Rosetta silent file (secondary structure, phi, psi, omega in degrees, C-alpha in Angstrom):
SEQUENCE: XXXXXXXXXXXXXXXXXXXXXXXXXXXXXXXXXXXXXXXXXXXXXXXXXXXXXXXXXXXXXXXXXXXXXXXXXXXXXXXXXXXXXXXXXXXXXXXXXXXXXXXXXXXXXXXXXXXXXXXXXXXXXXXXXXXXXXXXXXXXXXXXXXXXXXXXXXXXXXXXXXXXXXXXXXXXXXXXXXXXXXXXXXXXXXXXXXXXXXXXXXXXXXXXXXXXXXXXXXXXXXXXXXXXXXXXXXXXXXXXXXXXXXXXXXXXXXXXXXXXXXXXXX
SCORE:     score description
SCORE:     0.000 S_00000001
   1 L     0.000  131.800  175.742   -6.652  114.393    1.350 S_00000001
   2 L   -74.675  155.298 -178.568   -9.849  113.472    3.167 S_00000001
   3 L   -65.778  139.729  177.784  -10.151  109.942    4.506 S_00000001
   4 E  -144.047  160.862  179.792  -11.563  107.376    2.081 S_00000001
   5 E  -141.307  153.909  177.368  -12.020  103.624    2.013 S_00000001
   6 E  -137.770  142.198 -179.186  -12.372  100.851   -0.533 S_00000001
   7 E   -97.729  128.483 -178.730  -13.595   97.271   -0.116 S_00000001
   8 E   -99.398  133.472  175.881  -11.462   94.529   -1.662 S_00000001
   9 E   -96.364  106.078 -171.412  -12.994   91.332   -3.048 S_00000001
  10 E  -107.270   25.679  174.306  -10.418   88.652   -2.212 S_00000001
  11 E   111.503 -165.888 -176.096  -12.195   85.509   -3.396 S_00000001
  12 E  -132.406  137.081  175.279  -14.678   82.986   -2.047 S_00000001
  13 E  -107.253  124.223 -176.822  -14.618   80.590    0.875 S_00000001
  14 E  -101.858  126.135 -175.311  -16.835   77.520    0.407 S_00000001
  15 E  -159.696  167.615  176.507  -18.278   75.978    3.559 S_00000001
  16 E   -73.332  136.919 -178.913  -21.313   74.500    5.248 S_00000001
  17 H   -58.899  -26.211 -179.445  -23.812   77.147    6.392 S_00000001
  18 H   -61.411  -22.432  173.919  -23.816   75.527    9.833 S_00000001
  19 H   -69.370  -32.476 -176.991  -20.427   77.068   10.536 S_00000001
  20 H   -83.754  -44.387 -175.496  -21.963   80.519   10.046 S_00000001
  21 L  -129.928  123.433 -178.782  -25.357   80.100   11.670 S_00000001
  22 L   -63.386  131.674  176.803  -26.129   77.578   14.391 S_00000001
  23 L    50.217   59.054 -178.256  -28.832   75.085   13.377 S_00000001
  24 L   -67.930  -25.429  179.775  -29.775   76.759   10.075 S_00000001
  25 L  -145.381   72.616 -178.642  -32.109   73.880    9.134 S_00000001
  26 L   -65.622  149.088  178.373  -32.921   71.748   12.201 S_00000001
  27 L   -69.380  153.986  176.134  -34.711   68.487   11.626 S_00000001
  28 L  -132.882  174.911  177.724  -38.408   68.200   12.381 S_00000001
  29 L   -63.157  -40.307 -178.685  -40.865   65.373   12.572 S_00000001
  30 L   -78.216  -25.658  177.804  -42.090   66.139    9.076 S_00000001
  31 L  -129.410   79.583 -173.394  -38.547   66.697    7.724 S_00000001
  32 L   -71.077  -21.606 -178.509  -36.306   64.378    9.724 S_00000001
  33 L  -132.662   71.150 -178.301  -33.296   64.706    7.402 S_00000001
  34 L   -65.360  149.481  179.566  -33.184   68.242    5.970 S_00000001
  35 L   -69.194  147.518  173.419  -30.527   68.870    3.318 S_00000001
  36 L   -82.543  149.201  179.088  -27.292   70.600    4.297 S_00000001
  37 L  -114.530  123.869  174.520  -26.440   73.845    2.518 S_00000001
  38 E  -109.640  132.879 -172.853  -22.923   74.608    1.313 S_00000001
  39 E  -137.419  164.049  179.220  -22.355   78.126    0.087 S_00000001
  40 E  -101.961  119.147 -177.859  -19.696   80.481   -1.244 S_00000001
  41 E  -108.797  142.084  178.828  -18.927   83.363    1.079 S_00000001
  42 E   -68.436  146.055  169.593  -16.930   86.469    0.166 S_00000001
  43 E  -109.631  123.112 -170.952  -13.494   87.039    1.641 S_00000001
  44 E  -118.264  152.680  164.495  -12.953   90.776    2.098 S_00000001
  45 E  -129.242  167.045  178.903  -10.225   93.265    2.814 S_00000001
  46 E  -137.651  130.978  172.518  -10.530   97.013    3.317 S_00000001
  47 E  -104.450  128.830  173.924   -8.154   99.805    2.360 S_00000001
  48 E  -119.356  123.815  176.662   -8.415  103.072    4.294 S_00000001
  49 E  -110.273  126.261  172.391   -6.404  106.039    3.096 S_00000001
  50 L  -112.007 -175.911  178.696   -5.875  109.062    5.307 S_00000001
  51 L   -63.014  -26.536 -173.108   -3.660  112.076    4.713 S_00000001
  52 L  -115.123  -19.976 -168.757   -0.744  110.215    6.310 S_00000001
  53 L  -137.591  154.144  170.078   -1.374  106.472    6.109 S_00000001
  54 E  -119.124  111.657 -170.640   -2.611  103.643    3.887 S_00000001
  55 E  -108.712  131.936  175.059   -4.241  101.061    6.141 S_00000001
  56 E  -111.884  121.246  177.011   -5.212   97.530    5.130 S_00000001
  57 E  -100.300  108.719 -177.608   -7.790   95.775    7.279 S_00000001
  58 L    71.190  150.505 -169.958   -7.404   92.001    6.803 S_00000001
  59 L  -124.530   -0.783  179.588   -5.418   90.342    4.042 S_00000001
  60 L    78.614 -166.083 -176.267   -7.485   87.365    2.838 S_00000001
  61 L   -90.374  152.148  175.151   -6.257   83.808    2.262 S_00000001
  62 L   -64.464  139.732 -177.739   -2.775   82.744    1.231 S_00000001
  63 L   -61.967  -21.057  178.892   -2.632   82.107   -2.542 S_00000001
  64 L  -100.060   21.073 -177.808   -1.340   78.563   -1.899 S_00000001
  65 H   -52.393  -44.515 -176.480   -4.112   77.720    0.551 S_00000001
  66 H   -94.674   11.229 -179.929   -5.391   74.858   -1.585 S_00000001
  67 H  -116.272   30.553  177.181   -1.927   73.778   -2.723 S_00000001
  68 L   106.399   -9.346  177.863   -0.756   72.342    0.573 S_00000001
  69 L   -65.157  -43.965  175.439   -0.621   75.504    2.688 S_00000001
  70 L   -89.205  151.967  175.868   -3.728   74.362    4.564 S_00000001
  71 L   -64.953  154.763  179.489   -3.949   70.867    6.038 S_00000001
  72 H   -54.802  -39.859 -179.398   -5.995   68.385    3.976 S_00000001
  73 H   -66.062  -43.170  179.718   -8.754   68.379    6.585 S_00000001
  74 H   -64.875  -43.315 -178.814   -8.963   72.175    6.678 S_00000001
  75 H   -68.189  -26.876  177.032   -8.945   72.439    2.885 S_00000001
  76 H   -76.648  -31.798 -178.681  -11.695   69.835    2.634 S_00000001
  77 H   -81.850  -42.371 -177.600  -13.875   71.695    5.146 S_00000001
  78 L  -127.029   89.098  178.958  -13.237   75.246    3.927 S_00000001
  79 E   -82.628  145.522 -177.493  -12.201   75.337    0.286 S_00000001
  80 E  -121.673  138.015  176.328  -10.941   78.652   -1.096 S_00000001
  81 E  -137.679  138.670  176.343  -11.053   79.956   -4.649 S_00000001
  82 L  -142.858  133.776  173.712   -9.894   83.250   -6.102 S_00000001
  83 L   -75.668  161.210 -179.595   -9.768   84.453   -9.672 S_00000001
  84 H   -52.946  -34.425 -179.205   -6.577   86.210  -10.839 S_00000001
  85 H   -78.729   -3.445 -179.871   -8.281   89.575  -10.385 S_00000001
  86 H  -104.126    6.957  173.630   -9.136   88.682   -6.762 S_00000001
  87 L   -69.478  159.234  179.231   -5.581   88.368   -5.474 S_00000001
  88 H   -60.002  -43.510 -178.825   -4.485   90.974   -2.945 S_00000001
  89 H   -63.249  -40.766 -179.409   -1.988   92.459   -5.395 S_00000001
  90 H   -68.207  -39.425  179.503   -4.587   92.700   -8.173 S_00000001
  91 H   -67.592  -40.391  175.828   -7.168   94.309   -5.906 S_00000001
  92 H   -63.993  -38.074 -179.504   -4.665   96.867   -4.639 S_00000001
  93 H   -61.967  -32.129  176.632   -3.657   97.583   -8.239 S_00000001
  94 H   -60.165  -24.357 -179.973   -7.253   98.543   -9.016 S_00000001
  95 L   -97.900    5.576 -177.482   -6.713  101.388   -6.556 S_00000001
  96 L    75.780   25.534 -176.102   -3.359  102.335   -8.037 S_00000001
  97 L  -120.101  160.330  169.307   -1.534  100.785   -5.069 S_00000001
  98 L  -122.258  164.654  175.093    1.040   98.086   -4.454 S_00000001
  99 H   -54.133  -32.683 -178.982    1.640   96.140   -1.223 S_00000001
 100 H   -64.284  -20.734 -179.141    4.642   98.416   -0.621 S_00000001
 101 H   -78.793  -14.829 -177.249    2.271  101.397   -0.309 S_00000001
 102 L   -76.291  124.485  179.960    0.538   99.896    2.745 S_00000001
 103 L   -95.007  -28.574 -176.611    1.791  101.500    5.957 S_00000001
 104 E  -139.769  136.489  173.938   -0.390   99.634    8.462 S_00000001
 105 E  -116.722  121.804  174.110   -2.029   96.212    8.485 S_00000001
 106 E  -102.629  116.483  176.567   -4.866   95.614   10.945 S_00000001
 107 L   -95.603  110.884 -179.181   -5.526   91.903   11.426 S_00000001
 108 L   -57.203  -38.876  169.952   -9.034   91.540   12.801 S_00000001
 109 L  -164.180 -177.225 -167.826   -7.872   88.117   14.011 S_00000001
 110 L  -106.594   19.378  176.227   -5.447   85.444   12.897 S_00000001
 111 E   -68.402  159.728 -168.247   -7.676   82.889   11.177 S_00000001
 112 L   -63.066  -24.047 -178.278   -6.522   81.643    7.779 S_00000001
 113 L   -93.778    5.830  179.443   -9.028   83.715    5.758 S_00000001
 114 L  -124.039  -22.730 -172.888   -8.036   87.008    7.381 S_00000001
 115 L  -126.122   28.710 -171.006   -4.272   86.832    7.913 S_00000001
 116 L   -83.062  -12.292 -174.260   -3.040   84.858    4.913 S_00000001
 117 L  -121.460   28.423 -178.791   -1.002   87.500    3.083 S_00000001
 118 H   -62.917  -31.885 -177.196    1.059   89.114    5.828 S_00000001
 119 H   -57.697  -33.448  179.680    4.278   88.009    4.133 S_00000001
 120 H   -76.812   -3.917 -172.917    3.676   90.475    1.296 S_00000001
 121 H  -128.313   28.321 -172.027    3.297   93.282    3.850 S_00000001
 122 L   -66.499  -16.379  179.350    6.245   92.671    6.159 S_00000001
 123 L   -78.586  -17.598 -171.388    7.390   96.287    5.877 S_00000001
 124 L   -88.414  162.115  168.406    4.164   97.618    7.460 S_00000001
 125 E   -71.218  135.854 -176.838    3.110   98.006   11.076 S_00000001
 126 E  -116.569  113.603 -177.754    0.945   94.994   11.963 S_00000001
 127 E   -94.958  132.047  179.780   -1.850   95.590   14.477 S_00000001
 128 E  -153.330  151.745  174.547   -3.283   92.592   16.346 S_00000001
 129 E   -73.416  129.169 -174.852   -4.997   91.888   19.646 S_00000001
 130 H   -61.162  -40.113  179.003   -2.353   90.522   22.004 S_00000001
 131 H   -63.326  -33.359  177.346   -4.700   87.910   23.481 S_00000001
 132 H   -67.171  -43.627  179.816   -5.485   86.648   19.990 S_00000001
 133 H   -63.996  -43.382 -179.931   -1.807   86.259   19.145 S_00000001
 134 H   -62.562  -43.460  179.933   -1.095   84.429   22.396 S_00000001
 135 H   -66.112  -43.282 -178.628   -4.034   82.058   21.867 S_00000001
 136 H   -62.528  -40.578  177.990   -3.155   81.437   18.228 S_00000001
 137 H   -64.083  -44.599 -179.611    0.432   80.554   19.128 S_00000001
 138 H   -63.543  -40.531 -178.879   -0.681   78.177   21.855 S_00000001
 139 H   -68.649  -51.242 -169.447   -3.209   76.489   19.574 S_00000001
 140 H   -80.591  -26.192 -174.841   -1.127   76.154   16.435 S_00000001
 141 H  -102.329  -13.740 -176.479    2.284   75.409   17.920 S_00000001
 142 H  -119.013   -5.045  179.032    1.463   73.152   20.883 S_00000001
 143 L   -92.463  119.358  179.389   -1.470   71.051   19.650 S_00000001
 144 L   -60.555  137.227  178.231   -0.304   67.756   18.081 S_00000001
 145 L    52.435   44.304 -177.185   -1.488   67.343   14.477 S_00000001
 146 L   -61.124  132.937  179.487   -3.219   70.721   14.625 S_00000001
 147 L  -128.836   17.443 -175.601   -5.837   71.179   11.889 S_00000001
 148 L   -82.300 -166.518 -170.357   -7.561   74.373   13.041 S_00000001
 149 L   -84.246   -1.657  179.473   -7.889   77.842   11.490 S_00000001
 150 E   -95.821  112.317  177.250   -4.556   79.285   12.666 S_00000001
 151 L  -103.293   93.152 -171.177   -1.841   78.872   10.021 S_00000001
 152 H   -60.937  -28.321  179.033    1.185   80.180   11.908 S_00000001
 153 H   -62.024  -21.442 -179.362    3.357   80.216    8.768 S_00000001
 154 H   -71.498  -32.108 -171.285    1.121   83.032    7.471 S_00000001
 155 H  -135.355   -9.091  177.002    2.002   85.493   10.240 S_00000001
 156 L   -87.575   79.172 -171.012    4.748   84.074   12.488 S_00000001
 157 L  -121.418  146.473 -179.688    7.456   85.862   10.519 S_00000001
 158 L   -69.028  146.813  171.134   10.774   87.383   11.603 S_00000001
 159 L    67.626   18.527  174.080   11.159   91.124   12.062 S_00000001
 160 L   -69.377  142.935  179.809    7.456   92.006   11.882 S_00000001
 161 E   -92.744   81.043 -175.211    6.686   95.396   13.409 S_00000001
 162 E   -73.835  144.881  169.827    3.861   94.296   15.715 S_00000001
 163 E  -124.063  107.242 -174.410    1.476   96.734   17.414 S_00000001
 164 E   -86.303  129.613 -178.388   -0.305   94.905   20.225 S_00000001
 165 E  -107.953  131.227  174.633   -3.845   96.043   21.053 S_00000001
 166 L  -107.118  -42.675  178.914   -5.447   95.409   24.455 S_00000001
 167 L  -133.634 -151.709  178.898   -8.395   97.812   24.270 S_00000001
 168 L   -60.623  143.420  179.975   -9.467  100.633   21.954 S_00000001
 169 E  -144.768  147.667  177.404   -6.647  102.044   19.808 S_00000001
 170 E  -100.384  119.406  175.850   -6.298  104.830   17.253 S_00000001
 171 E   -81.995  -42.266  172.858   -4.558  103.804   14.030 S_00000001
 172 E  -161.777  171.062 -178.094   -4.897  107.306   12.611 S_00000001
 173 L   -56.989  124.458 -179.992   -7.310  110.170   12.945 S_00000001
 174 L    84.806    2.132  179.613  -10.794  108.881   12.182 S_00000001
 175 E  -130.233  109.244 -178.148   -9.680  105.235   12.172 S_00000001
 176 E  -122.067  153.153  172.041  -10.095  103.295   15.412 S_00000001
 177 E  -127.584  150.458  177.326   -9.978   99.629   16.359 S_00000001
 178 E  -154.524  148.959 -175.681  -11.404   97.934   19.434 S_00000001
 179 E   -78.925  147.332  175.371  -11.796   94.306   20.532 S_00000001
 180 E  -125.763  140.895 -179.114  -15.052   92.372   20.377 S_00000001
 181 L   -88.173  159.934  172.207  -15.806   89.164   22.241 S_00000001
 182 L   126.014  -77.967 -170.711  -17.337   85.991   20.869 S_00000001
 183 L   -66.153  -44.361 -177.518  -15.785   84.552   17.739 S_00000001
 184 L  -147.195  171.210 -177.328  -12.172   84.341   18.924 S_00000001
 185 L   -60.771  -25.220 -177.951  -10.153   85.562   21.924 S_00000001
 186 L  -152.910   77.671  175.826   -9.360   88.892   20.277 S_00000001
 187 E   -89.183  128.303  178.076  -11.339   90.059   17.231 S_00000001
 188 E   -96.862  129.988  170.979  -10.697   93.683   16.295 S_00000001
 189 E   -95.931  140.844  175.645  -13.483   95.818   14.875 S_00000001
 190 E  -109.032  131.786  175.591  -12.492   98.820   12.771 S_00000001
 191 E  -116.073  126.159 -176.251  -14.520  102.039   12.865 S_00000001
 192 E  -122.748  128.948  177.388  -13.882  104.590   10.123 S_00000001
 193 E   -99.693  115.086  175.548  -15.233  108.134   10.051 S_00000001
 194 E  -110.074  166.572  175.746  -15.781  109.479    6.537 S_00000001
 195 L   -60.058  -31.884 -178.121  -17.335  112.724    5.404 S_00000001
 196 L   -84.991   -8.812  179.568  -20.326  110.671    4.233 S_00000001
 197 E   144.019 -174.712 -176.353  -20.737  108.809    7.521 S_00000001
 198 E   -98.719  138.226  174.006  -19.415  106.075    9.790 S_00000001
 199 E  -116.738  138.140  176.095  -18.442  102.577    8.667 S_00000001
 200 E  -118.208  131.981  177.520  -18.101   99.604   11.019 S_00000001
 201 E  -121.554   89.284 -173.727  -16.144   96.469   10.126 S_00000001
 202 L   -81.359   -0.871 -176.934  -16.837   93.949   12.930 S_00000001
 203 H    53.151 -148.054 -169.667  -15.135   91.045   11.145 S_00000001
 204 H   -77.374    4.614  174.053  -16.265   87.566   12.203 S_00000001
 205 H   -63.426  -29.565  168.932  -17.757   88.726   15.496 S_00000001
 206 L  -138.915  105.385 -171.879  -20.955   89.021   13.416 S_00000001
 207 L   -61.302  -46.017 -169.465  -20.634   87.069   10.171 S_00000001
 208 L  -154.216  176.186 -177.183  -23.693   88.332    8.312 S_00000001
 209 H   -54.372  -41.570 -177.834  -26.997   90.164    8.716 S_00000001
 210 H   -62.667  -28.878  178.606  -28.638   87.077   10.156 S_00000001
 211 H   -63.959  -40.755 -176.773  -25.967   86.921   12.857 S_00000001
 212 H   -73.809  -31.244 -179.883  -26.931   90.372   14.138 S_00000001
 213 L    77.473 -156.416    9.178  -30.660   89.667   14.081 S_00000001
 214 L   -84.584  152.426  -10.142  -32.996   90.334   15.685 S_00000001
 215 L   -77.029  155.627  178.898  -32.952   87.821   17.158 S_00000001
 216 L   -60.813  146.446  178.145  -29.194   87.283   17.147 S_00000001
 217 L  -125.454  110.884 -179.211  -28.027   83.976   15.689 S_00000001
 218 L   -69.441  157.110  175.770  -24.738   82.641   17.005 S_00000001
 219 L   -72.487  169.594 -179.226  -22.400   80.707   14.702 S_00000001
 220 L   -67.783  -31.015  175.750  -22.146   76.959   14.792 S_00000001
 221 L  -126.788  131.359 -173.894  -18.769   77.127   16.539 S_00000001
 222 L  -145.220  144.594  179.761  -18.007   79.948   18.965 S_00000001
 223 L   -80.036  -37.719 -171.850  -15.282   80.793   21.456 S_00000001
 224 L  -146.855   98.458 -174.698  -17.428   82.816   23.875 S_00000001
 225 H   -69.811  -37.708  177.276  -21.221   82.600   23.619 S_00000001
 226 H   -66.462  -41.398  177.811  -21.904   85.212   26.322 S_00000001
 227 H   -61.905  -33.951  177.665  -19.406   87.531   24.677 S_00000001
 228 H   -59.739  -45.180 -179.950  -21.214   87.097   21.353 S_00000001
 229 H   -65.321  -36.947  176.524  -24.434   88.497   22.810 S_00000001
 230 H   -64.881  -38.866  178.479  -22.541   91.436   24.314 S_00000001
 231 H   -64.015  -43.215  177.840  -20.943   92.087   20.923 S_00000001
 232 H   -58.051  -44.166  179.126  -24.328   92.078   19.188 S_00000001
 233 H   -62.810  -41.330 -177.359  -25.582   94.670   21.673 S_00000001
 234 H   -69.366  -44.255  179.790  -22.495   96.823   21.192 S_00000001
 235 H   -65.702  -38.739  177.280  -22.525   96.725   17.401 S_00000001
 236 H   -62.752  -42.502  178.321  -26.251   97.456   17.359 S_00000001
 237 H   -62.523  -47.645 -179.489  -25.701  100.432   19.655 S_00000001
 238 H   -62.502  -39.539  176.759  -22.841  101.805   17.538 S_00000001
 239 H   -59.326  -48.104 -175.873  -24.894  101.374   14.363 S_00000001
 240 H   -73.431  -37.121 -177.595  -27.831  103.275   15.815 S_00000001
 241 H   -67.671  -39.934 -176.651  -25.749  105.906   17.634 S_00000001
 242 H  -101.380    0.226 -170.800  -23.670  106.821   14.576 S_00000001
 243 L    50.826   47.953 -169.643  -26.195  105.886   11.886 S_00000001
 244 L   -87.567  155.536  170.452  -23.329  103.677   10.747 S_00000001
 245 E   -92.715  120.667  175.183  -22.995  101.268    7.851 S_00000001
 246 E   -92.699  126.189  175.193  -22.001   97.807    9.046 S_00000001
 247 L  -104.932  109.460 -178.909  -19.991   95.832    6.499 S_00000001
 248 L   -77.606  147.438 -172.262  -20.312   92.155    7.346 S_00000001
 249 L   -77.645  -27.768 -173.294  -17.284   89.987    6.503 S_00000001
 250 L  -137.646   57.069 -175.402  -18.991   86.988    4.908 S_00000001
 251 L  -124.573   96.184 -176.436  -22.382   88.113    3.606 S_00000001
 252 H   -62.702  -34.068  179.592  -22.873   87.447   -0.131 S_00000001
 253 H   -67.019  -42.376  178.280  -26.232   89.232   -0.243 S_00000001
 254 H   -67.418  -40.083 -178.560  -24.802   92.397    1.290 S_00000001
 255 H   -57.582  -34.534  179.648  -21.720   92.303   -0.933 S_00000001
 256 L   -64.043  -18.566 -179.911  -23.990   92.461   -3.975 S_00000001
 257 L   -98.187   -7.040 -176.464  -25.205   95.863   -2.697 S_00000001
 258 L   -98.867  155.559  171.478  -21.752   97.308   -1.985 S_00000001
 259 L   -93.343  135.520 -179.520  -19.272   98.977   -4.270 S_00000001
 260 L  -116.567  176.040 -179.847  -15.835   97.359   -4.326 S_00000001
 261 L   -52.386  135.942   16.685  -12.428   98.374   -5.709 S_00000001
 262 L   -90.575   12.743 -178.187  -11.752  100.458   -7.706 S_00000001
 263 L   -75.053  143.047  174.221  -14.617  102.384   -6.096 S_00000001
 264 L  -113.837  140.398  165.947  -13.889  104.570   -3.051 S_00000001
 265 E   -94.319  132.953 -175.178  -16.272  105.586   -0.290 S_00000001
 266 L  -128.068    0.000    0.000  -15.532  109.148    0.803 S_00000001
């Protein structure tokens, strides 16, 4: 079987645009109090099937996110909604798969909207950047009254088969991951080679088209601003070098142009 991939629609995250793009509507003399914009952003996963493996890139939000899984402050800032057909199990079923069929889980990073369903995939190999895991543990387990984006209960599970990534790594032939700086200490980008071309999944290192620019637009909150600019240069180079399709993680306009499960890109 030739390698193929499918994009999973795992619901919507509702948040202020300022988290995505720094100063999206700055005040001016003529408009001293511009309105804030709150929008619904897609939460995505990706299934890649090779001859030997079924790889899931990101797992979406935990189904109980708004039922006490997230802290009240987090749930008030970033509300999550998913229809029954947008659960991870339902999206996999559209492809004729179950969670048990997944052999490898690549977590781009450990924020709540990317690593929320690891419990359903505990049998699989779980790929993560080691620096991201170390930072997430320090943040979520040692900060009093922590209210940030790392929900350790989602992924701090016994007997997980972790695969720690420091630099570029091959998950399977034609499927590579490599770290990108900026958004978090260790965001993994996935590059997939299909017969029809190259796909890049940079995760939250570049949220949406506007993030990439030109000119690049950093998010409202960022771990490493210098690293963000280096990431933009690298993703732009890879796009141009491979004539690649970049799939942004939280871009509603782009999602409207993409095919999602049960469709496969081959």
